[in-house]
Each structure stands twice: as C-alpha cells, then as structure tokens.
PyMOL Python script that loads the backbone (N, CA, C, O; Angstrom):
from pymol import cmd

cmd.read_pdbstr("""\
ATOM      1  N   UNK A   1     109.128  98.909 103.501  1.00  0.00           N
ATOM      2  CA  UNK A   1     108.334  99.464 102.430  1.00  0.00           C
ATOM      3  C   UNK A   1     107.217 100.311 103.064  1.00  0.00           C
ATOM      4  O   UNK A   1     106.653  99.951 104.097  1.00  0.00           O
ATOM      5  N   UNK A   2     106.927 101.408 102.435  1.00  0.00           N
ATOM      6  CA  UNK A   2     105.863 102.282 102.928  1.00  0.00           C
ATOM      7  C   UNK A   2     104.585 102.106 102.132  1.00  0.00           C
ATOM      8  O   UNK A   2     103.509 102.504 102.578  1.00  0.00           O
ATOM      9  N   UNK A   3     104.703 101.507 100.949  1.00  0.00           N
ATOM     10  CA  UNK A   3     103.557 101.365 100.055  1.00  0.00           C
ATOM     11  C   UNK A   3     103.525  99.930  99.533  1.00  0.00           C
ATOM     12  O   UNK A   3     104.575  99.373  99.213  1.00  0.00           O
ATOM     13  N   UNK A   4     102.337  99.319  99.441  1.00  0.00           N
ATOM     14  CA  UNK A   4     102.257  97.958  98.908  1.00  0.00           C
ATOM     15  C   UNK A   4     102.756  97.896  97.463  1.00  0.00           C
ATOM     16  O   UNK A   4     102.497  98.808  96.677  1.00  0.00           O
ATOM     17  N   UNK A   5     103.467  96.829  97.112  1.00  0.00           N
ATOM     18  CA  UNK A   5     103.935  96.657  95.739  1.00  0.00           C
ATOM     19  C   UNK A   5     102.768  96.192  94.865  1.00  0.00           C
ATOM     20  O   UNK A   5     101.711  95.822  95.375  1.00  0.00           O
ATOM     21  N   UNK A   6     102.967  96.214  93.568  1.00  0.00           N
ATOM     22  CA  UNK A   6     101.918  95.845  92.619  1.00  0.00           C
ATOM     23  C   UNK A   6     101.485  94.387  92.754  1.00  0.00           C
ATOM     24  O   UNK A   6     100.351  94.049  92.416  1.00  0.00           O
ATOM     25  N   UNK A   7     102.368  93.525  93.241  1.00  0.00           N
ATOM     26  CA  UNK A   7     102.058  92.100  93.387  1.00  0.00           C
ATOM     27  C   UNK A   7     101.600  91.731  94.797  1.00  0.00           C
ATOM     28  O   UNK A   7     101.456  90.549  95.106  1.00  0.00           O
ATOM     29  N   UNK A   8     101.376  92.699  95.634  1.00  0.00           N
ATOM     30  CA  UNK A   8     101.045  92.450  97.044  1.00  0.00           C
ATOM     31  C   UNK A   8      99.772  91.606  97.178  1.00  0.00           C
ATOM     32  O   UNK A   8      98.730  91.973  96.634  1.00  0.00           O
ATOM     33  N   UNK A   9      99.847  90.482  97.896  1.00  0.00           N
ATOM     34  CA  UNK A   9      98.664  89.639  98.073  1.00  0.00           C
ATOM     35  C   UNK A   9      97.583  90.291  98.939  1.00  0.00           C
ATOM     36  O   UNK A   9      96.447  89.820  98.966  1.00  0.00           O
ATOM     37  N   UNK A  10      97.924  91.352  99.633  1.00  0.00           N
ATOM     38  CA  UNK A  10      96.965  92.021 100.512  1.00  0.00           C
ATOM     39  C   UNK A  10      96.151  93.098  99.796  1.00  0.00           C
ATOM     40  O   UNK A  10      95.222  93.656 100.380  1.00  0.00           O
ATOM     41  N   UNK A  11      96.487  93.397  98.537  1.00  0.00           N
ATOM     42  CA  UNK A  11      95.692  94.340  97.759  1.00  0.00           C
ATOM     43  C   UNK A  11      94.320  93.739  97.503  1.00  0.00           C
ATOM     44  O   UNK A  11      94.196  92.533  97.290  1.00  0.00           O
ATOM     45  N   UNK A  12      93.308  94.563  97.523  1.00  0.00           N
ATOM     46  CA  UNK A  12      91.936  94.090  97.330  1.00  0.00           C
ATOM     47  C   UNK A  12      91.818  93.237  96.070  1.00  0.00           C
ATOM     48  O   UNK A  12      91.143  92.207  96.079  1.00  0.00           O
ATOM     49  N   UNK A  13      92.469  93.660  94.987  1.00  0.00           N
ATOM     50  CA  UNK A  13      92.342  92.933  93.717  1.00  0.00           C
ATOM     51  C   UNK A  13      93.045  91.570  93.718  1.00  0.00           C
ATOM     52  O   UNK A  13      92.776  90.756  92.835  1.00  0.00           O
ATOM     53  N   UNK A  14      93.923  91.301  94.663  1.00  0.00           N
ATOM     54  CA  UNK A  14      94.630  90.010  94.720  1.00  0.00           C
ATOM     55  C   UNK A  14      94.177  89.134  95.892  1.00  0.00           C
ATOM     56  O   UNK A  14      94.380  87.920  95.863  1.00  0.00           O
ATOM     57  N   UNK A  15      93.590  89.708  96.883  1.00  0.00           N
ATOM     58  CA  UNK A  15      93.293  88.999  98.138  1.00  0.00           C
ATOM     59  C   UNK A  15      92.407  87.772  97.960  1.00  0.00           C
ATOM     60  O   UNK A  15      92.604  86.767  98.643  1.00  0.00           O
ATOM     61  N   UNK A  16      91.442  87.837  97.059  1.00  0.00           N
ATOM     62  CA  UNK A  16      90.529  86.707  96.864  1.00  0.00           C
ATOM     63  C   UNK A  16      91.265  85.462  96.385  1.00  0.00           C
ATOM     64  O   UNK A  16      90.813  84.344  96.633  1.00  0.00           O
ATOM     65  N   UNK A  17      92.387  85.641  95.706  1.00  0.00           N
ATOM     66  CA  UNK A  17      93.169  84.506  95.218  1.00  0.00           C
ATOM     67  C   UNK A  17      93.792  83.713  96.359  1.00  0.00           C
ATOM     68  O   UNK A  17      94.102  82.532  96.202  1.00  0.00           O
ATOM     69  N   UNK A  18      93.973  84.351  97.492  1.00  0.00           N
ATOM     70  CA  UNK A  18      94.632  83.717  98.633  1.00  0.00           C
ATOM     71  C   UNK A  18      93.659  83.285  99.719  1.00  0.00           C
ATOM     72  O   UNK A  18      93.847  82.239 100.340  1.00  0.00           O
ATOM     73  N   UNK A  19      92.634  84.069  99.949  1.00  0.00           N
ATOM     74  CA  UNK A  19      91.669  83.783 101.001  1.00  0.00           C
ATOM     75  C   UNK A  19      92.117  84.343 102.340  1.00  0.00           C
ATOM     76  O   UNK A  19      93.310  84.556 102.557  1.00  0.00           O
ATOM     77  N   UNK A  20      91.168  84.583 103.240  1.00  0.00           N
ATOM     78  CA  UNK A  20      91.481  85.231 104.514  1.00  0.00           C
ATOM     79  C   UNK A  20      92.420  84.440 105.417  1.00  0.00           C
ATOM     80  O   UNK A  20      93.253  85.031 106.104  1.00  0.00           O
ATOM     81  N   UNK A  21      92.302  83.132 105.429  1.00  0.00           N
ATOM     82  CA  UNK A  21      93.168  82.328 106.301  1.00  0.00           C
ATOM     83  C   UNK A  21      94.626  82.395 105.854  1.00  0.00           C
ATOM     84  O   UNK A  21      95.533  82.510 106.679  1.00  0.00           O
ATOM     85  N   UNK A  22      94.842  82.324 104.550  1.00  0.00           N
ATOM     86  CA  UNK A  22      96.217  82.378 104.025  1.00  0.00           C
ATOM     87  C   UNK A  22      96.817  83.762 104.261  1.00  0.00           C
ATOM     88  O   UNK A  22      97.994  83.877 104.601  1.00  0.00           O
ATOM     89  N   UNK A  23      96.017  84.810 104.083  1.00  0.00           N
ATOM     90  CA  UNK A  23      96.513  86.167 104.337  1.00  0.00           C
ATOM     91  C   UNK A  23      96.890  86.335 105.809  1.00  0.00           C
ATOM     92  O   UNK A  23      97.910  86.951 106.120  1.00  0.00           O
ATOM     93  N   UNK A  24      96.081  85.798 106.706  1.00  0.00           N
ATOM     94  CA  UNK A  24      96.415  85.867 108.136  1.00  0.00           C
ATOM     95  C   UNK A  24      97.715  85.118 108.423  1.00  0.00           C
ATOM     96  O   UNK A  24      98.526  85.553 109.241  1.00  0.00           O
ATOM     97  N   UNK A  25      97.902  83.996 107.745  1.00  0.00           N
ATOM     98  CA  UNK A  25      99.134  83.219 107.909  1.00  0.00           C
ATOM     99  C   UNK A  25     100.345  84.033 107.437  1.00  0.00           C
ATOM    100  O   UNK A  25     101.367  84.082 108.121  1.00  0.00           O
ATOM    101  N   UNK A  26     100.228  84.668 106.272  1.00  0.00           N
ATOM    102  CA  UNK A  26     101.317  85.522 105.771  1.00  0.00           C
ATOM    103  C   UNK A  26     101.639  86.628 106.771  1.00  0.00           C
ATOM    104  O   UNK A  26     102.804  86.866 107.088  1.00  0.00           O
ATOM    105  N   UNK A  27     100.606  87.300 107.266  1.00  0.00           N
ATOM    106  CA  UNK A  27     100.779  88.482 108.113  1.00  0.00           C
ATOM    107  C   UNK A  27     101.181  88.160 109.540  1.00  0.00           C
ATOM    108  O   UNK A  27     101.559  89.064 110.285  1.00  0.00           O
ATOM    109  N   UNK A  28     101.112  86.909 109.939  1.00  0.00           N
ATOM    110  CA  UNK A  28     101.407  86.532 111.321  1.00  0.00           C
ATOM    111  C   UNK A  28     102.877  86.690 111.684  1.00  0.00           C
ATOM    112  O   UNK A  28     103.206  86.877 112.855  1.00  0.00           O
ATOM    113  N   UNK A  29     103.743  86.619 110.718  1.00  0.00           N
ATOM    114  CA  UNK A  29     105.172  86.721 110.998  1.00  0.00           C
ATOM    115  C   UNK A  29     105.794  87.888 110.274  1.00  0.00           C
ATOM    116  O   UNK A  29     105.128  88.881 109.978  1.00  0.00           O
ATOM    117  N   UNK A  30     107.054  87.765 109.998  1.00  0.00           N
ATOM    118  CA  UNK A  30     107.780  88.793 109.252  1.00  0.00           C
ATOM    119  C   UNK A  30     107.695  88.420 107.776  1.00  0.00           C
ATOM    120  O   UNK A  30     108.461  87.579 107.305  1.00  0.00           O
ATOM    121  N   UNK A  31     106.786  89.028 107.055  1.00  0.00           N
ATOM    122  CA  UNK A  31     106.536  88.695 105.649  1.00  0.00           C
ATOM    123  C   UNK A  31     107.274  89.679 104.752  1.00  0.00           C
ATOM    124  O   UNK A  31     107.030  90.883 104.833  1.00  0.00           O
ATOM    125  N   UNK A  32     108.187  89.182 103.882  1.00  0.00           N
ATOM    126  CA  UNK A  32     108.954  90.107 103.043  1.00  0.00           C
ATOM    127  C   UNK A  32     108.148  90.605 101.844  1.00  0.00           C
ATOM    128  O   UNK A  32     107.295  89.890 101.319  1.00  0.00           O
ATOM    129  N   UNK A  33     108.424  91.818 101.424  1.00  0.00           N
ATOM    130  CA  UNK A  33     107.816  92.371 100.223  1.00  0.00           C
ATOM    131  C   UNK A  33     108.315  91.602  99.004  1.00  0.00           C
ATOM    132  O   UNK A  33     109.496  91.269  98.907  1.00  0.00           O
ATOM    133  N   UNK A  34     107.409  91.325  98.083  1.00  0.00           N
ATOM    134  CA  UNK A  34     107.767  90.604  96.861  1.00  0.00           C
ATOM    135  C   UNK A  34     108.882  91.304  96.084  1.00  0.00           C
ATOM    136  O   UNK A  34     109.722  90.644  95.471  1.00  0.00           O
ATOM    137  N   UNK A  35     108.892  92.622  96.108  1.00  0.00           N
ATOM    138  CA  UNK A  35     109.889  93.373  95.342  1.00  0.00           C
ATOM    139  C   UNK A  35     111.289  93.309  95.960  1.00  0.00           C
ATOM    140  O   UNK A  35     112.275  93.608  95.286  1.00  0.00           O
ATOM    141  N   UNK A  36     111.381  92.926  97.216  1.00  0.00           N
ATOM    142  CA  UNK A  36     112.682  92.917  97.883  1.00  0.00           C
ATOM    143  C   UNK A  36     113.148  91.523  98.289  1.00  0.00           C
ATOM    144  O   UNK A  36     114.254  91.368  98.807  1.00  0.00           O
ATOM    145  N   UNK A  37     112.322  90.514  98.061  1.00  0.00           N
ATOM    146  CA  UNK A  37     112.665  89.139  98.445  1.00  0.00           C
ATOM    147  C   UNK A  37     113.127  88.349  97.222  1.00  0.00           C
ATOM    148  O   UNK A  37     112.958  88.786  96.083  1.00  0.00           O
ATOM    149  N   UNK A  38     113.699  87.202  97.473  1.00  0.00           N
ATOM    150  CA  UNK A  38     114.130  86.298  96.406  1.00  0.00           C
ATOM    151  C   UNK A  38     113.121  85.155  96.309  1.00  0.00           C
ATOM    152  O   UNK A  38     112.624  84.670  97.326  1.00  0.00           O
ATOM    153  N   UNK A  39     112.825  84.735  95.098  1.00  0.00           N
ATOM    154  CA  UNK A  39     111.916  83.617  94.880  1.00  0.00           C
ATOM    155  C   UNK A  39     112.729  82.330  94.829  1.00  0.00           C
ATOM    156  O   UNK A  39     113.582  82.156  93.958  1.00  0.00           O
ATOM    157  N   UNK A  40     112.455  81.428  95.773  1.00  0.00           N
ATOM    158  CA  UNK A  40     113.149  80.141  95.832  1.00  0.00           C
ATOM    159  C   UNK A  40     112.149  79.049  96.194  1.00  0.00           C
ATOM    160  O   UNK A  40     111.348  79.192  97.119  1.00  0.00           O
ATOM    161  N   UNK A  41     112.218  77.976  95.452  1.00  0.00           N
ATOM    162  CA  UNK A  41     111.354  76.818  95.718  1.00  0.00           C
ATOM    163  C   UNK A  41     109.887  77.197  95.855  1.00  0.00           C
ATOM    164  O   UNK A  41     109.192  76.702  96.742  1.00  0.00           O
ATOM    165  N   UNK A  42     109.422  78.069  94.983  1.00  0.00           N
ATOM    166  CA  UNK A  42     108.014  78.430  94.969  1.00  0.00           C
ATOM    167  C   UNK A  42     107.584  79.393  96.049  1.00  0.00           C
ATOM    168  O   UNK A  42     106.386  79.629  96.206  1.00  0.00           O
ATOM    169  N   UNK A  43     108.517  79.965  96.806  1.00  0.00           N
ATOM    170  CA  UNK A  43     108.161  80.913  97.854  1.00  0.00           C
ATOM    171  C   UNK A  43     109.154  82.055  97.929  1.00  0.00           C
ATOM    172  O   UNK A  43     110.261  81.969  97.397  1.00  0.00           O
ATOM    173  N   UNK A  44     108.758  83.100  98.580  1.00  0.00           N
ATOM    174  CA  UNK A  44     109.632  84.257  98.738  1.00  0.00           C
ATOM    175  C   UNK A  44     110.419  84.122 100.033  1.00  0.00           C
ATOM    176  O   UNK A  44     109.861  83.802 101.082  1.00  0.00           O
ATOM    177  N   UNK A  45     111.709  84.368  99.948  1.00  0.00           N
ATOM    178  CA  UNK A  45     112.580  84.281 101.115  1.00  0.00           C
ATOM    179  C   UNK A  45     113.336  85.594 101.291  1.00  0.00           C
ATOM    180  O   UNK A  45     113.515  86.358 100.343  1.00  0.00           O
ATOM    181  N   UNK A  46     113.761  85.832 102.488  1.00  0.00           N
ATOM    182  CA  UNK A  46     114.471  87.059 102.829  1.00  0.00           C
ATOM    183  C   UNK A  46     115.859  87.082 102.192  1.00  0.00           C
ATOM    184  O   UNK A  46     116.528  86.056 102.067  1.00  0.00           O
ATOM    185  N   UNK A  47     116.261  88.268 101.800  1.00  0.00           N
ATOM    186  CA  UNK A  47     117.631  88.515 101.372  1.00  0.00           C
ATOM    187  C   UNK A  47     118.154  89.665 102.226  1.00  0.00           C
ATOM    188  O   UNK A  47     117.413  90.221 103.037  1.00  0.00           O
ATOM    189  N   UNK A  48     119.404  90.021 102.054  1.00  0.00           N
ATOM    190  CA  UNK A  48     119.958  91.099 102.886  1.00  0.00           C
ATOM    191  C   UNK A  48     119.296  92.439 102.600  1.00  0.00           C
ATOM    192  O   UNK A  48     119.368  93.339 103.436  1.00  0.00           O
ATOM    193  N   UNK A  49     118.656  92.601 101.450  1.00  0.00           N
ATOM    194  CA  UNK A  49     117.993  93.859 101.100  1.00  0.00           C
ATOM    195  C   UNK A  49     116.481  93.814 101.273  1.00  0.00           C
ATOM    196  O   UNK A  49     115.794  94.764 100.897  1.00  0.00           O
ATOM    197  N   UNK A  50     115.952  92.740 101.828  1.00  0.00           N
ATOM    198  CA  UNK A  50     114.503  92.604 101.982  1.00  0.00           C
ATOM    199  C   UNK A  50     113.927  93.608 102.973  1.00  0.00           C
ATOM    200  O   UNK A  50     114.596  94.041 103.911  1.00  0.00           O
ATOM    201  N   UNK A  51     112.691  93.959 102.741  1.00  0.00           N
ATOM    202  CA  UNK A  51     111.938  94.862 103.615  1.00  0.00           C
ATOM    203  C   UNK A  51     110.614  94.193 103.967  1.00  0.00           C
ATOM    204  O   UNK A  51     110.134  93.326 103.236  1.00  0.00           O
ATOM    205  N   UNK A  52     110.040  94.593 105.071  1.00  0.00           N
ATOM    206  CA  UNK A  52     108.727  94.068 105.449  1.00  0.00           C
ATOM    207  C   UNK A  52     107.683  94.493 104.434  1.00  0.00           C
ATOM    208  O   UNK A  52     107.754  95.589 103.878  1.00  0.00           O
ATOM    209  N   UNK A  53     106.725  93.634 104.199  1.00  0.00           N
ATOM    210  CA  UNK A  53     105.626  93.902 103.279  1.00  0.00           C
ATOM    211  C   UNK A  53     104.705  94.964 103.868  1.00  0.00           C
ATOM    212  O   UNK A  53     104.142  94.772 104.946  1.00  0.00           O
ATOM    213  N   UNK A  54     104.551  96.084 103.161  1.00  0.00           N
ATOM    214  CA  UNK A  54     103.670  97.154 103.628  1.00  0.00           C
ATOM    215  C   UNK A  54     102.227  96.668 103.701  1.00  0.00           C
ATOM    216  O   UNK A  54     101.490  97.044 104.613  1.00  0.00           O
ATOM    217  N   UNK A  55     101.823  95.841 102.753  1.00  0.00           N
ATOM    218  CA  UNK A  55     100.467  95.302 102.765  1.00  0.00           C
ATOM    219  C   UNK A  55     100.179  94.483 104.010  1.00  0.00           C
ATOM    220  O   UNK A  55      99.107  94.603 104.603  1.00  0.00           O
ATOM    221  N   UNK A  56     101.133  93.651 104.407  1.00  0.00           N
ATOM    222  CA  UNK A  56     100.962  92.843 105.618  1.00  0.00           C
ATOM    223  C   UNK A  56     100.883  93.731 106.856  1.00  0.00           C
ATOM    224  O   UNK A  56     100.080  93.482 107.755  1.00  0.00           O
ATOM    225  N   UNK A  57     101.718  94.765 106.898  1.00  0.00           N
ATOM    226  CA  UNK A  57     101.691  95.688 108.039  1.00  0.00           C
ATOM    227  C   UNK A  57     100.341  96.389 108.134  1.00  0.00           C
ATOM    228  O   UNK A  57      99.749  96.465 109.211  1.00  0.00           O
ATOM    229  N   UNK A  58      99.858  96.898 107.007  1.00  0.00           N
ATOM    230  CA  UNK A  58      98.565  97.599 106.983  1.00  0.00           C
ATOM    231  C   UNK A  58      97.432  96.631 107.333  1.00  0.00           C
ATOM    232  O   UNK A  58      96.522  96.981 108.084  1.00  0.00           O
ATOM    233  N   UNK A  59      97.490  95.427 106.792  1.00  0.00           N
ATOM    234  CA  UNK A  59      96.497  94.387 107.074  1.00  0.00           C
ATOM    235  C   UNK A  59      96.401  94.146 108.583  1.00  0.00           C
ATOM    236  O   UNK A  59      95.303  94.086 109.135  1.00  0.00           O
ATOM    237  N   UNK A  60      97.542  94.011 109.240  1.00  0.00           N
ATOM    238  CA  UNK A  60      97.553  93.798 110.690  1.00  0.00           C
ATOM    239  C   UNK A  60      97.025  95.012 111.447  1.00  0.00           C
ATOM    240  O   UNK A  60      96.253  94.861 112.394  1.00  0.00           O
ATOM    241  N   UNK A  61      97.426  96.197 111.046  1.00  0.00           N
ATOM    242  CA  UNK A  61      96.963  97.417 111.716  1.00  0.00           C
ATOM    243  C   UNK A  61      95.445  97.527 111.604  1.00  0.00           C
ATOM    244  O   UNK A  61      94.776  97.854 112.584  1.00  0.00           O
ATOM    245  N   UNK A  62      94.898  97.259 110.427  1.00  0.00           N
ATOM    246  CA  UNK A  62      93.437  97.338 110.230  1.00  0.00           C
ATOM    247  C   UNK A  62      92.698  96.354 111.134  1.00  0.00           C
ATOM    248  O   UNK A  62      91.577  96.628 111.562  1.00  0.00           O
ATOM    249  N   UNK A  63      93.312  95.223 111.423  1.00  0.00           N
ATOM    250  CA  UNK A  63      92.700  94.209 112.276  1.00  0.00           C
ATOM    251  C   UNK A  63      93.034  94.412 113.752  1.00  0.00           C
ATOM    252  O   UNK A  63      92.530  93.683 114.606  1.00  0.00           O
ATOM    253  N   UNK A  64      93.875  95.394 114.055  1.00  0.00           N
ATOM    254  CA  UNK A  64      94.255  95.645 115.444  1.00  0.00           C
ATOM    255  C   UNK A  64      95.188  94.593 116.002  1.00  0.00           C
ATOM    256  O   UNK A  64      95.242  94.383 117.213  1.00  0.00           O
ATOM    257  N   UNK A  65      95.922  93.929 115.122  1.00  0.00           N
ATOM    258  CA  UNK A  65      96.853  92.882 115.542  1.00  0.00           C
ATOM    259  C   UNK A  65      98.272  93.317 115.203  1.00  0.00           C
ATOM    260  O   UNK A  65      98.632  93.436 114.032  1.00  0.00           O
ATOM    261  N   UNK A  66      99.060  93.549 116.216  1.00  0.00           N
ATOM    262  CA  UNK A  66     100.429  94.008 116.034  1.00  0.00           C
ATOM    263  C   UNK A  66     101.373  92.867 116.382  1.00  0.00           C
ATOM    264  O   UNK A  66     101.461  92.453 117.538  1.00  0.00           O
ATOM    265  N   UNK A  67     102.080  92.361 115.373  1.00  0.00           N
ATOM    266  CA  UNK A  67     102.972  91.238 115.603  1.00  0.00           C
ATOM    267  C   UNK A  67     104.148  91.674 116.475  1.00  0.00           C
ATOM    268  O   UNK A  67     104.419  92.863 116.644  1.00  0.00           O
ATOM    269  N   UNK A  68     104.818  90.696 117.008  1.00  0.00           N
ATOM    270  CA  UNK A  68     105.988  90.984 117.832  1.00  0.00           C
ATOM    271  C   UNK A  68     107.047  91.721 117.011  1.00  0.00           C
ATOM    272  O   UNK A  68     107.701  92.633 117.516  1.00  0.00           O
ATOM    273  N   UNK A  69     107.214  91.331 115.763  1.00  0.00           N
ATOM    274  CA  UNK A  69     108.180  91.997 114.881  1.00  0.00           C
ATOM    275  C   UNK A  69     107.813  93.468 114.723  1.00  0.00           C
ATOM    276  O   UNK A  69     108.683  94.334 114.812  1.00  0.00           O
ATOM    277  N   UNK A  70     106.552  93.755 114.493  1.00  0.00           N
ATOM    278  CA  UNK A  70     106.103  95.147 114.338  1.00  0.00           C
ATOM    279  C   UNK A  70     106.402  95.952 115.603  1.00  0.00           C
ATOM    280  O   UNK A  70     106.890  97.080 115.527  1.00  0.00           O
ATOM    281  N   UNK A  71     106.112  95.378 116.745  1.00  0.00           N
ATOM    282  CA  UNK A  71     106.314  96.082 118.014  1.00  0.00           C
ATOM    283  C   UNK A  71     107.794  96.365 118.270  1.00  0.00           C
ATOM    284  O   UNK A  71     108.154  97.468 118.680  1.00  0.00           O
ATOM    285  N   UNK A  72     108.644  95.377 118.031  1.00  0.00           N
ATOM    286  CA  UNK A  72     110.077  95.551 118.268  1.00  0.00           C
ATOM    287  C   UNK A  72     110.651  96.594 117.312  1.00  0.00           C
ATOM    288  O   UNK A  72     111.378  97.492 117.737  1.00  0.00           O
ATOM    289  N   UNK A  73     110.331  96.481 116.032  1.00  0.00           N
ATOM    290  CA  UNK A  73     110.866  97.435 115.054  1.00  0.00           C
ATOM    291  C   UNK A  73     110.386  98.858 115.310  1.00  0.00           C
ATOM    292  O   UNK A  73     111.131  99.817 115.108  1.00  0.00           O
ATOM    293  N   UNK A  74     109.144  98.992 115.754  1.00  0.00           N
ATOM    294  CA  UNK A  74     108.643 100.332 116.074  1.00  0.00           C
ATOM    295  C   UNK A  74     109.401 100.914 117.259  1.00  0.00           C
ATOM    296  O   UNK A  74     109.771 102.088 117.244  1.00  0.00           O
ATOM    297  N   UNK A  75     109.632 100.111 118.274  1.00  0.00           N
ATOM    298  CA  UNK A  75     110.375 100.583 119.452  1.00  0.00           C
ATOM    299  C   UNK A  75     111.814 100.964 119.111  1.00  0.00           C
ATOM    300  O   UNK A  75     112.385 101.866 119.724  1.00  0.00           O
ATOM    301  N   UNK A  76     112.394 100.275 118.135  1.00  0.00           N
ATOM    302  CA  UNK A  76     113.759 100.575 117.713  1.00  0.00           C
ATOM    303  C   UNK A  76     113.820 101.734 116.715  1.00  0.00           C
ATOM    304  O   UNK A  76     114.906 102.153 116.313  1.00  0.00           O
ATOM    305  N   UNK A  77     112.672 102.243 116.324  1.00  0.00           N
ATOM    306  CA  UNK A  77     112.626 103.340 115.371  1.00  0.00           C
ATOM    307  C   UNK A  77     112.872 102.902 113.934  1.00  0.00           C
ATOM    308  O   UNK A  77     113.215 103.724 113.084  1.00  0.00           O
ATOM    309  N   UNK A  78     112.698 101.612 113.657  1.00  0.00           N
ATOM    310  CA  UNK A  78     112.930 101.078 112.317  1.00  0.00           C
ATOM    311  C   UNK A  78     111.643 100.912 111.514  1.00  0.00           C
ATOM    312  O   UNK A  78     111.680 100.491 110.358  1.00  0.00           O
ATOM    313  N   UNK A  79     110.526 101.236 112.114  1.00  0.00           N
ATOM    314  CA  UNK A  79     109.223 101.089 111.473  1.00  0.00           C
ATOM    315  C   UNK A  79     108.315 102.182 112.004  1.00  0.00           C
ATOM    316  O   UNK A  79     108.189 102.356 113.216  1.00  0.00           O
ATOM    317  N   UNK A  80     107.682 102.919 111.100  1.00  0.00           N
ATOM    318  CA  UNK A  80     106.778 104.005 111.476  1.00  0.00           C
ATOM    319  C   UNK A  80     105.422 103.759 110.830  1.00  0.00           C
ATOM    320  O   UNK A  80     105.289 103.942 109.620  1.00  0.00           O
ATOM    321  N   UNK A  81     104.411 103.351 111.590  1.00  0.00           N
ATOM    322  CA  UNK A  81     103.105 103.075 111.009  1.00  0.00           C
ATOM    323  C   UNK A  81     102.495 104.285 110.297  1.00  0.00           C
ATOM    324  O   UNK A  81     101.708 104.119 109.365  1.00  0.00           O
ATOM    325  N   UNK A  82     102.848 105.485 110.721  1.00  0.00           N
ATOM    326  CA  UNK A  82     102.315 106.698 110.093  1.00  0.00           C
ATOM    327  C   UNK A  82     102.864 106.894 108.680  1.00  0.00           C
ATOM    328  O   UNK A  82     102.286 107.645 107.895  1.00  0.00           O
ATOM    329  N   UNK A  83     103.964 106.234 108.348  1.00  0.00           N
ATOM    330  CA  UNK A  83     104.570 106.381 107.025  1.00  0.00           C
ATOM    331  C   UNK A  83     103.921 105.474 105.975  1.00  0.00           C
ATOM    332  O   UNK A  83     104.187 105.633 104.784  1.00  0.00           O
ATOM    333  N   UNK A  84     103.081 104.533 106.391  1.00  0.00           N
ATOM    334  CA  UNK A  84     102.443 103.601 105.462  1.00  0.00           C
ATOM    335  C   UNK A  84     101.373 104.320 104.642  1.00  0.00           C
ATOM    336  O   UNK A  84     100.633 105.153 105.166  1.00  0.00           O
ATOM    337  N   UNK A  85     101.300 103.988 103.349  1.00  0.00           N
ATOM    338  CA  UNK A  85     100.321 104.621 102.466  1.00  0.00           C
ATOM    339  C   UNK A  85      99.466 103.571 101.767  1.00  0.00           C
ATOM    340  O   UNK A  85      99.778 102.381 101.803  1.00  0.00           O
ATOM    341  N   UNK A  86      98.409 104.009 101.145  1.00  0.00           N
ATOM    342  CA  UNK A  86      97.498 103.182 100.364  1.00  0.00           C
ATOM    343  C   UNK A  86      96.712 102.175 101.188  1.00  0.00           C
ATOM    344  O   UNK A  86      96.383 101.099 100.689  1.00  0.00           O
ATOM    345  N   UNK A  87      96.408 102.496 102.421  1.00  0.00           N
ATOM    346  CA  UNK A  87      95.648 101.582 103.283  1.00  0.00           C
ATOM    347  C   UNK A  87      94.280 101.269 102.705  1.00  0.00           C
ATOM    348  O   UNK A  87      93.737 100.195 102.961  1.00  0.00           O
ATOM    349  N   UNK A  88      93.712 102.183 101.930  1.00  0.00           N
ATOM    350  CA  UNK A  88      92.392 101.946 101.346  1.00  0.00           C
ATOM    351  C   UNK A  88      92.426 100.865 100.270  1.00  0.00           C
ATOM    352  O   UNK A  88      91.369 100.385  99.859  1.00  0.00           O
ATOM    353  N   UNK A  89      93.592 100.472  99.808  1.00  0.00           N
ATOM    354  CA  UNK A  89      93.731  99.427  98.789  1.00  0.00           C
ATOM    355  C   UNK A  89      93.958  98.041  99.381  1.00  0.00           C
ATOM    356  O   UNK A  89      94.042  97.054  98.651  1.00  0.00           O
ATOM    357  N   UNK A  90      94.057  97.971 100.718  1.00  0.00           N
ATOM    358  CA  UNK A  90      94.331  96.711 101.416  1.00  0.00           C
ATOM    359  C   UNK A  90      93.058  96.161 102.046  1.00  0.00           C
ATOM    360  O   UNK A  90      92.247  96.910 102.590  1.00  0.00           O
ATOM    361  N   UNK A  91      92.890  94.830 101.964  1.00  0.00           N
ATOM    362  CA  UNK A  91      91.710  94.200 102.561  1.00  0.00           C
ATOM    363  C   UNK A  91      91.706  94.363 104.066  1.00  0.00           C
ATOM    364  O   UNK A  91      90.786  93.895 104.735  1.00  0.00           O
TER     365      UNK A  91
END
""", "prot")
cmd.dss("prot")
cmd.show_as("cartoon", "prot")
cmd.util.cbc("prot")
cmd.orient("prot")
C-alpha cells in the first residue's frame, strides 16, 4: 500500500486509541493493511492478497527505524519508500 487506509491505527485521529507502545508493537514486524487482511479471532491476519500497512511503514520511517522486512523488500525492489503518501497524517 502506498497510502494509509481509512482505518489505519497510525493515523493521527486513531493513534490515541492504541497508544505509543501498541503502535510500536504493530510496526515492529510485518503489519498487514486492514483493507487487505482478513479479520480472524479479533485480529488481522495475512492473506495471499495482503499488503504491508503504509501507516506502519511511514511510522517507522519517521522514527528512523527500518525493520528487517522493510530492508529486505526494498533491496528486492518490492517496496519504495518514495512512493508512500500522506506522511503528514501519521503520528
């Protein structure tokens, strides 16, 4: 995903509901976008069509923390940080 979805927990208007520690926990790994993941047992899980959450990617970039997943995908040409939009809407 290049743009955060409307339900993204990293959007300024939603972030307070989760708190900084929970957001860091989400962003620490490969967090799927709500629009592309399946909801099971109260959580979002990956499906074959899932994409990384743009909000989580932007959140990490703003903090200067690049996860291993981000680094590998960028090296493989599967992720372009320059393509991400709406960074001003992310905490």
